[in-house]
DOSEVEX-344683 format. One line per field, with one value per residue (C-alpha): residue in one letter; x, y, z. Coordinates in Angstrom, 1 decimal, decimal comma. Each point is the difference from the previous one (the first is absolute). Layout:
REM DOSEVEX-344683
res: c(a:...);
east: c(X:...);
north: c(Y:...);
up: c(Z:...);
This chain:
REM DOSEVEX-344683
res: c(m:v:k:r:g:i:q:t:r:g:g:e:a:d:k:i:p:d:l:q:m:p:v:f:a:p:e:c:k:r:t:k:q:p:n:i:r:r:a:y:e:q:a:v:a:a:c:p:e:g:k:i:p:c:a:i:t:q:a:n:r:d:i:p:l:f:t:l:s:f:d:d:m:l:d:f:v:a:e:w:y:e:r:g:e:k);
east: c(-41,7:1,5:1,5:1,5:3,5:1,8:0,7:3,7:3,2:3,3:0,9:-0,9:-3,6:0,8:-0,2:-3,7:-2,0:-2,5:-2,7:0,2:-1,6:0,3:2,1:1,0:2,4:-1,1:1,5:-2,9:0,4:-2,7:1,3:-0,6:2,1:1,5:3,0:-1,0:3,4:1,4:-3,0:0,5:3,8:-0,6:-2,6:2,9:2,4:-2,1:-1,7:0,2:0,4:-2,7:-2,0:-0,6:1,1:-2,3:-0,8:-3,6:0,3:-2,6:0,1:-2,3:-3,7:1,3:-0,7:2,4:2,4:1,8:3,4:2,1:2,5:-1,0:1,6:-1,8:-3,3:0,8:0,6:-3,0:-2,4:1,6:-0,3:-3,8:-0,5:1,2:-2,2:-3,0:-1,4:-1,6);
north: c(-6,2:0,2:-3,0:-0,1:-1,3:-1,6:1,9:-0,7:1,4:-0,7:-2,6:-0,7:0,4:3,9:0,1:-1,1:3,2:1,0:0,2:-1,1:2,7:1,4:3,0:0,4:-1,8:0,8:-0,2:-0,2:1,0:0,3:1,0:2,6:2,4:-1,2:1,2:1,1:1,3:-3,8:-1,7:1,9:-0,9:-3,7:0,1:1,7:-2,6:-3,0:1,7:-2,5:1,9:1,4:0,5:3,4:-0,2:1,1:-0,4:-0,4:0,9:0,1:1,1:-1,8:1,2:2,6:0,1:-1,6:2,0:-0,9:1,7:0,2:2,2:3,2:-0,9:-3,3:1,9:2,3:-2,8:-2,1:3,1:1,0:-3,6:0,1:3,3:-1,1:-2,9:2,3:-1,6:2,7);
up: c(33,7:3,1:1,8:3,6:0,2:2,8:3,2:1,2:1,7:-2,0:-2,3:-3,6:0,7:0,4:-3,8:0,0:-0,1:2,8:-2,4:-3,8:-2,1:-3,8:-0,5:3,8:2,2:3,5:3,7:2,5:3,5:2,8:3,3:2,7:-1,9:-3,2:-1,4:-3,3:-1,5:1,0:-1,5:-3,3:0,0:0,6:-2,9:-2,2:0,9:-0,8:-2,9:-3,5:-2,9:-1,8:3,0:2,1:3,8:2,6:3,5:1,6:3,6:2,8:3,5:2,4:-0,4:-2,7:-3,8:-2,2:-1,9:-3,4:-0,6:-3,4:-1,0:-1,5:-3,6:0,1:0,7:-2,9:-2,4:1,2:-0,5:-3,8:-0,9:1,3:-1,6:-3,4:0,0:0,3:3,2:2,0);
């Protein structure tokens, strides 16, 4: 289940994720030209233990992008493959 968090700037509320998702700890940005690397770095900095940091970014009128590290992607795919979920 995915739940929307609280949108804030600064303070303790920044520790609340943009979205609450199983497995992933996303940082979401929707602007004219989102800085994908900065969004991902924010996700890494705020990521709780046991979750995979990711960035979900969308430029105006464009498709959303989902970004995670290559190592995390390999681990995620390997676990999926081992479970036999094809």
